[in-house]
C-alpha positions in Angstrom: -13.3 -22.3 73.6 -10.6 -20.4 72.1 -11.4 -18.5 69.0 -8.5 -20.8 67.1 -10.5 -24.1 68.3 -13.8 -22.6 66.8 -12.1 -22.1 63.8 -10.5 -25.1 63.8 -13.7 -27.5 64.3 -15.9 -25.2 61.8 -13.3 -26.9 58.9 -14.6 -30.3 59.6 -18.6 -29.2 59.6 -20.4 -31.4 57.2 -22.6 -29.3 54.5 -26.2 -30.1 53.6 -24.6 -32.6 51.0 -22.4 -34.7 53.5 -19.0 -33.1 52.4 -16.4 -31.6 54.4 -16.1 -27.3 53.6 -12.5 -28.1 53.5 -12.6 -31.2 50.7 -14.7 -28.4 48.9 -12.0 -26.0 49.1 -9.5 -28.5 48.0 -11.2 -29.4 44.9 -12.4 -25.8 43.9 -8.7 -24.4 44.5 -6.8 -27.3 42.9 -3.6 -26.1 41.6 -3.0 -29.1 39.4 -5.0 -28.8 36.0 -3.0 -32.0 34.5 -6.1 -34.0 34.4 -8.7 -31.2 32.8 -8.9 -30.9 29.1 -7.5 -27.7 27.9 -10.0 -25.1 26.5 -7.8 -23.7 24.2 -4.1 -24.7 23.1 -3.0 -21.0 22.3 -3.8 -17.4 21.8 -4.4 -17.9 18.3 -7.1 -20.5 18.8 -8.6 -18.4 21.5 -8.4 -15.5 19.0 -10.3 -17.1 16.2 -13.2 -18.6 18.1 -13.8 -15.4 19.9 -13.5 -13.0 17.7 -13.5 -14.0 14.2 -16.7 -16.1 14.3 -18.6 -12.8 15.2 -17.1 -10.9 12.1 -16.1 -13.4 9.4 -19.1 -12.0 7.3 -16.4 -9.8 6.4 -14.1 -12.5 4.6 -15.2 -15.2 1.8 -17.6 -13.0 0.2 -18.9 -14.5 -3.1 -18.4 -12.7 -6.3 -20.2 -13.1 -9.6 -18.3 -11.4 -12.4 -14.6 -11.0 -13.3 -12.6 -8.8 -10.8 -12.3 -5.9 -12.6 -12.2 -2.1 -11.5 -15.9 -3.2 -10.6 -17.5 -6.1 -9.6 -20.9 -7.8 -8.3 -21.0 -9.6 -5.1 -23.6 -12.1 -4.0 -25.6 -10.6 -0.9 -25.8 -13.1 1.9 -27.1 -13.2 5.4 -26.5 -15.5 8.5 -29.1 -16.7 10.8 -27.1 -18.3 13.6 -24.5 -15.6 14.4 -22.2 -16.1 11.5 -21.9 -20.1 11.7 -23.2 -20.3 8.2 -24.7 -18.4 5.6 -27.7 -18.1 3.0 -27.6 -16.2 0.0 -30.6 -13.9 -0.3 -30.8 -14.3 -4.3 -29.6 -10.8 -4.2 -26.8 -9.1 -6.2 -24.5 -5.8 -4.9 -24.0 -4.6 -8.5 -20.7 -2.1 -9.8 -19.2 -2.1 -6.2 -15.8 -0.8 -7.3 -13.1 -3.1 -6.7 -10.2 -2.1 -4.4 -9.3 -5.5 -3.2 -8.1 -7.7 -6.1 -4.4 -7.6 -7.0 -5.5 -6.5 -10.7 -2.7 -4.3 -11.0 -2.6 -3.9 -15.1 -6.4 -4.4 -15.5 -5.7 -7.6 -17.7 -8.8 -9.4 -15.7 -11.0 -8.4 -18.3 -13.6 -9.5 -21.0 -12.4 -7.5 -24.0 -13.2 -9.8 -27.3 -9.6 -9.3 -28.9 -7.8 -10.8 -25.3 -10.9 -13.5 -25.5 -11.1 -14.8 -28.8 -7.0 -15.9 -28.5 -7.9 -17.7 -25.4 -11.1 -19.5 -26.6 -9.0 -20.6 -29.5 -6.6 -22.2 -27.5 -9.1 -24.0 -25.3 -10.6 -25.5 -28.5 -7.0 -26.7 -29.5 -5.7 -28.2 -26.9 -8.7 -28.2 -23.7 -8.7 -26.8 -20.4 -6.4 -28.9 -18.9 -3.3 -31.1 -20.4 -3.9 -34.2 -18.0 -0.4 -35.1 -17.6 3.2 -33.8 -16.3 5.6 -31.7 -18.4 8.2 -34.3 -17.9 6.0 -37.1 -19.5 3.1 -35.8 -22.1 1.8 -32.5 -20.8 4.7 -30.5 -22.5 3.0 -28.2 -25.1 4.6 -25.8 -27.4 2.9 -22.8 -25.8 4.3 -23.6 -22.7 7.8 -23.5 -24.4 7.2 -20.4 -25.8 5.9 -19.0 -22.9 9.4 -19.9 -21.2 11.2 -18.4 -23.7 9.4 -15.1 -23.6 9.0 -14.9 -19.6 13.6 -15.2 -20.3 13.6 -12.6 -22.8 11.1 -10.1 -20.6 13.4 -10.8 -17.6 16.7 -10.1 -19.4 18.1 -13.7 -18.1 19.0 -16.7 -19.8 16.4 -19.4 -19.2 13.2 -19.5 -17.2 10.5 -22.5 -16.3 6.7 -22.1 -15.8 4.2 -23.6 -13.1 0.8 -23.5 -12.5 0.6 -22.4 -9.1 2.2 -19.2 -7.8 2.2 -20.9 -4.1 4.0 -23.9 -5.1 6.3 -22.1 -6.9 8.0 -21.0 -3.8 7.2 -24.0 -1.6 8.0 -26.7 -4.0 11.2 -25.4 -5.7 13.3 -24.0 -2.3 13.6 -27.7 -1.4 15.2 -28.5 -4.2 17.9 -25.6 -3.6 18.8 -26.0 -0.4 19.1 -28.5 2.6 20.7 -29.8 5.5 24.0 -27.9 6.1 22.7 -24.9 4.4 21.7 -21.8 5.8 18.4 -19.4 4.8 18.4 -16.0 5.9 14.8 -14.9 5.3 12.8 -11.1 6.0 10.7 -11.1 9.1 7.5 -10.3 6.8 8.0 -12.8 4.0 5.1 -14.6 2.6 4.0 -17.8 3.9 4.7 -19.5 0.6 8.1 -18.7 1.2 8.2 -19.7 4.7 7.0 -23.1 4.3 9.7 -23.6 1.4 12.1 -23.1 3.6 10.7 -25.1 6.2 10.6 -27.8 3.9 13.9 -27.9 2.9 15.6 -29.2 5.9 17.9 -25.8 5.9 18.6 -23.8 9.1 16.3 -20.6 8.9 17.1 -17.4 10.5 15.1 -14.3 10.4 16.3 -11.0 9.8 14.4 -7.5 10.5 12.8 -6.3 7.8 14.4 -4.2 5.1 17.0 -3.9 7.6 20.5 -3.9 6.0 22.2 -3.9 9.3 20.4 -7.1 10.9 21.2 -8.9 7.6 25.2 -7.7 7.7 25.1 -9.2 11.2 23.5 -12.3 10.4 26.0 -12.9 7.2 28.9 -11.9 9.0 28.0 -14.6 12.0 27.1 -17.2 9.7 30.3 -16.5 7.5 32.6 -16.5 10.7 31.1 -18.9 13.0 30.1 -21.6 10.4 27.6 -24.2 11.4 26.4 -24.9 15.0 28.4 -27.3 17.0 31.1 -28.1 13.9 31.6 -24.5 13.0 32.3 -26.1 9.7 31.1 -23.5 6.7 27.8 -23.7 5.5 27.2 -25.5 1.9 25.2 -22.7 1.0 23.8 -19.2 2.2 20.5 -18.1 0.7 18.7 -14.8 1.4 15.5 -14.7 0.8 13.2 -11.5 0.0 10.2 -10.2 -2.0 10.1 -7.5 -4.2 7.1 -5.6 -2.6 5.6 -7.1 0.4 2.2 -8.0 0.2 0.9 -6.6 3.9 3.4 -3.5 3.9 3.7 -2.3 0.7 7.1 -1.9 0.8 9.7 -2.4 -1.6 13.0 -4.5 -1.2 16.0 -2.7 -0.6 17.6 -4.5 -3.8 20.7 -3.1 -4.6 21.9 -2.8 -0.8 21.0 -6.7 -0.4 23.0 -7.2 -3.9 26.1 -5.5 -2.5 26.0 -7.8 1.1 25.3 -11.0 -1.2 28.5 -10.4 -3.0 30.4 -9.4 0.1 30.0 -12.5 1.6 29.4 -14.8 -1.2 25.9 -15.8 -0.6 22.7 -16.3 -3.0 19.8 -14.3 -3.6 16.5 -15.8 -4.0 13.7 -12.7 -5.1 10.1 -13.1 -5.0 8.4 -10.4 -7.1 4.6 -12.0 -6.9 3.2 -8.2 -6.5 6.4 -6.0 -8.5 6.3 -7.8 -11.6 4.8 -5.9 -14.2 3.7 -3.3 -11.3 7.0 -1.4 -11.0 9.5 0.1 -13.2 9.1 2.2 -16.5 8.4 -1.0 -18.6 6.9 -3.3 -15.9 10.1 -5.3 -15.3 9.9 -5.3 -11.6 12.3 -4.2 -9.2 15.5 -4.9 -10.9 14.5 -2.3 -13.3 13.2 0.2 -10.8 16.5 0.2 -9.2 18.4 -0.4 -12.6 20.2 -3.6 -11.2 21.3 -6.3 -13.6 18.9 -8.8 -13.4 22.0 -11.6 -13.6 23.1 -10.1 -10.1 19.9 -12.1 -8.6 20.7 -15.7 -8.4 16.9 -16.8 -8.2 14.3 -14.8 -9.6 10.8 -16.1 -8.8 7.5 -14.3 -9.6 3.8 -15.2 -10.3 1.0 -14.6 -12.9 -1.7 -14.4 -10.7 -1.2 -10.2 -10.4 -0.5 -8.3 -13.1 -1.0 -10.7 -15.8 -4.3 -11.6 -14.6 -4.0 -15.5 -14.8 -2.7 -18.1 -12.7 0.5 -19.7 -12.0 4.3 -18.8 -11.4 7.9 -18.8 -12.8 11.6 -19.7 -11.6 14.0 -17.7 -14.2 18.0 -17.3 -14.0 20.9 -18.9 -15.5 20.4 -22.0 -17.7 22.0 -24.6 -15.4 19.7 -23.4 -12.4 16.6 -24.1 -14.4 17.8 -27.2 -16.2 18.6 -28.3 -12.4 15.1 -27.6 -11.0 13.3 -29.1 -14.4 14.6 -32.9 -12.7 14.8 -32.3 -9.0 11.6 -30.1 -8.2 8.4 -31.7 -7.2 6.5 -29.1 -8.7 8.2 -29.6 -12.1 8.3 -33.2 -12.1 5.0 -34.4 -10.0 2.7 -31.4 -10.5 0.5 -31.0 -13.9 1.1 -28.8 -16.4 -0.2 -25.2 -16.7 -3.7 -25.2 -18.3 -3.4 -24.0 -22.2 -6.0 -21.1 -22.0 -4.4 -19.7 -18.8 -1.1 -19.8 -20.6 -2.4 -18.2 -23.7 -3.8 -15.5 -21.1 0.0 -14.8 -19.7 1.2 -14.5 -23.5 -1.1 -12.1 -24.5 -0.4 -10.4 -21.7 3.2 -10.3 -21.5 3.4 -9.5 -25.2 1.0 -6.5 -24.7 3.3 -5.5 -21.9 6.1 -6.0 -24.0 4.8 -4.4 -27.2 4.8 -7.3 -29.1 1.4 -7.1 -30.3 2.1 -3.6 -32.0 0.9 -1.0 -30.0 1.7 1.2 -26.9 -1.2 -0.4 -24.7 1.0 -1.8 -22.0 3.3 1.3 -21.4 0.0 2.9 -21.3 -1.2 0.6 -18.7 2.1 0.6 -16.7 2.2 4.5 -16.6 -1.5 4.7 -15.6 -0.9 2.4 -12.6 1.7 4.5 -11.5 -0.5 7.7 -11.5 -2.9 6.0 -10.0 -0.7 5.2 -7.0 1.0 8.1 -6.2 -2.2 9.9 -6.6 -3.9 7.8 -4.2 -1.2 7.6 -1.6 -0.9 11.4 -1.8 -4.6 11.7 -1.2 -4.8 9.4 1.5 -1.7 11.5 3.3 -3.5 14.9 3.1 -6.7 13.1 4.7 -4.5 11.9 7.6 -4.6 8.2 7.4 -1.3 6.2 8.5 -0.3 4.6 5.4 2.4 1.9 4.8 4.9 1.2 2.1 6.6 2.7 -0.7 5.1 5.5 -3.1 5.6 3.0 -5.9 4.2 0.2 -4.8 0.4 -0.2 -5.8 -0.4 -2.1 -2.4 -1.4 0.1 0.0 -2.3 -0.9 3.5 -4.0 1.9 5.7 -3.5 1.0 9.3 -6.9 0.6 11.4 -5.3 -0.6 14.5 -7.9 -1.9 16.4 -10.2 -5.2 15.6 -13.4 -3.5 16.3 -12.7 -0.7 13.7 -11.7 -3.4 11.1 -14.9 -4.7 11.4 -17.1 -1.6 11.1 -15.0 -0.1 8.4 -15.1 -3.4 6.2 -18.9 -3.5 6.3 -19.1 0.6 6.5 -17.4 0.3 2.8 -19.3 -2.2 1.5 -22.9 0.0 2.3 -21.2 2.4 0.2 -20.4 0.1 -2.6 -16.7 -0.6 -2.2 -15.5 -3.5 -1.9 -12.1 -3.6 0.3 -10.1 -6.3 2.2 -9.3 -6.3 5.7 -6.5 -7.8 7.2 -6.2 -8.8 11.6 -4.2 -11.3 13.6 -2.8 -13.6 12.7 -1.8 -12.3 9.3 -0.7 -9.1 10.9 0.8 -8.2 14.4 -2.8 -7.8 16.7 -2.4 -4.2 17.3 -1.7 -3.3 13.7 -4.8 -4.5 11.9 -5.3 -2.6 8.3 -7.3 -2.4 5.3 -5.1 -3.3 2.0 -5.9 -1.2 -1.3 -4.6 -2.6 -4.6 -4.6 0.0 -7.0 -5.2 -1.1 -11.0 -4.5 0.6 -14.0 -8.0 0.1 -14.9 -9.4 2.1 -12.1 -10.4 5.7 -13.4 -9.9 9.2 -11.6 -13.9 9.5 -11.4 -13.3 5.8 -9.0 -10.6 6.8 -7.2 -12.2 10.1 -6.0 -15.5 8.6 -5.2 -13.2 5.8 -3.3 -11.2 8.6 -1.5 -14.4 10.5 -0.5 -16.2 8.1 0.9 -13.1 7.0 2.7 -12.5 10.1 4.0 -16.3 10.3 5.9 -15.6 7.1 7.2 -12.4 7.8 8.3 -14.0 10.7 10.4 -16.8 8.7 11.5 -15.0 5.9 12.7 -12.1 8.3 14.0 -9.1 6.6 11.5 -6.9 9.3 11.0 -4.0 8.8 13.5 -1.4 11.1 11.5 0.0 14.1 13.5 1.7 15.2 10.0 0.1 17.6 7.9 0.7 17.1 4.4 -0.2 19.8 1.5 -1.7 18.9 -2.1 0.9 18.8 -4.7 -1.2 19.7 -8.0 1.7 17.9 -10.0 1.2 14.6 -8.9 -0.4 13.7 -11.7 2.0 15.1 -14.4 3.5 12.1 -16.3 7.1 13.5 -16.2 6.9 12.5 -12.2 7.0 9.1 -12.9 10.0 8.8 -15.3 12.6 6.8 -13.5 16.3 7.6 -14.2 18.3 5.1 -15.6 
C-alpha cells in the first residue's frame, strides 16, 4: 500500500468516541463564526474588561471634605479583585488635592461666604421646583445674568443649572440640518454630544491647527453641501478656551480672523479658562486682547473657577432671547439652585472687586504664579508636560497603562491626591496624570508635591524628556505675569 493510500485511509478512522477525525478537524478549524456569540464587540470593551477592572481602585474614590487645597479621603479595600469595595472606616486626612479644578480657591468654607449662602437657603430653599419659564425665575437669577454679561463685556447672558447640558442642549438650538459644524478634534464630550444631537453635518479639524481649519472652511464655502452643492445654511466653528486634557490654549486671534474671512460663526467653550486666565480673570478673550463681540457664542461653566455648579451662554441680546424659548435646557430643565446662585454671585463680585476688596485680583495673580512655578519645576526635572505656560491644567505624560496605576497608588501613599487618565479618554499610548493648580495652593504644598513627584518619577522611570531646562529664579516675580494690553 502506498503512503498516499495509507494517509487516505487514516482520515476515515474513528476515534474512541466514534467520531471521524476529519469531522473533528472540520469543527475545530471552522472559519465561519456567524453562529457563535462574540466575546467582545470592540477593542474598548476588551480593554475595559481586561485592564480597567484590575485597576479601578484608582478612580471614583469617595472624599469626605470640601475639595480645597487639602482634603480627606475615605479608605476602602476590595476582597474580590475590584468588583466591589468596602470602606474600612478609616480616613486619609489632609491629602494635598491636585485633582480638583478649584482654580481660584472658592471651594472654601469661610464664614463670610457661607453666611450669605445660608441666608439665601433660608430665604429661597435649596431648589425652586420649577423651570425658569414657569414659576422658577428668581430675582437672584436675573441679577446673576446681568452680572455675567457685565463681567464678560457682552450685551446679555443666560444661566443653566448644569454645565454639561449648557453645551449639549443649546447647540441643537443653534444649528440643524443643512448646517455645518467644524469641531476641534479634542473638544469636550458635551460639545460632541450637542453637535450630534443637532443633526448638522460635523467635520473635525486637527487640534489647534489653523491650516486644517482654513482648508475645511475653504472647501465648505466653495463646494457647499454634498450632492446638492447648495450653500450651507450656517457654518459654526466650535473650540475650547483651555482644553481639559491637553492644557493647551485656543489660538483665538487666528480663529477669529478665519471666521471673519469665511463669514462663519464661532462657539467658544470657556469652561476651564473663564476666571483662570487673563489679568482680571475674563478668560481667553482678555488673554489675547480680542473684542468679546467677535465671539458669537460665549459659553462657560461655574464649576471650576467659581466653586459652584451650572453654566452660561452669553453674547448678543438677540441670541440669548432666541435661546430662552428654543433651548431644551432653558424650557424644560429646573432653574439653578438658589444657594448655588448666591455662591456664584459672591465669587464673581469678588473677582470683579465689587465686594470692595482686592481679594479676587490677588487670587488670579496667585494662580498665575503657581501655574508658572509648577510647570517650570516639572520641566527642570525632566517630565514631559503638555499645554500652554498660562494654563493651570498640567498634564504629565506617563504613556504606559501600568505606570498610570503605579503612579496613582504611589502618590496616594504619599498623601497626594491626583487624577490619572487613560484610554479611551486619551489615545492608548498617551496616558497621563492631570494636575490642576489652584490659587489656594501654598508654595510649601507645591514644593512638597514636586519633591514626591521627583522621587516617584525616578522610581517609575517617568522622566522621558531629553531636553534640559535651567532653573529661572525670576519666575515668581509678579511682573512676569503682567500681560501686554
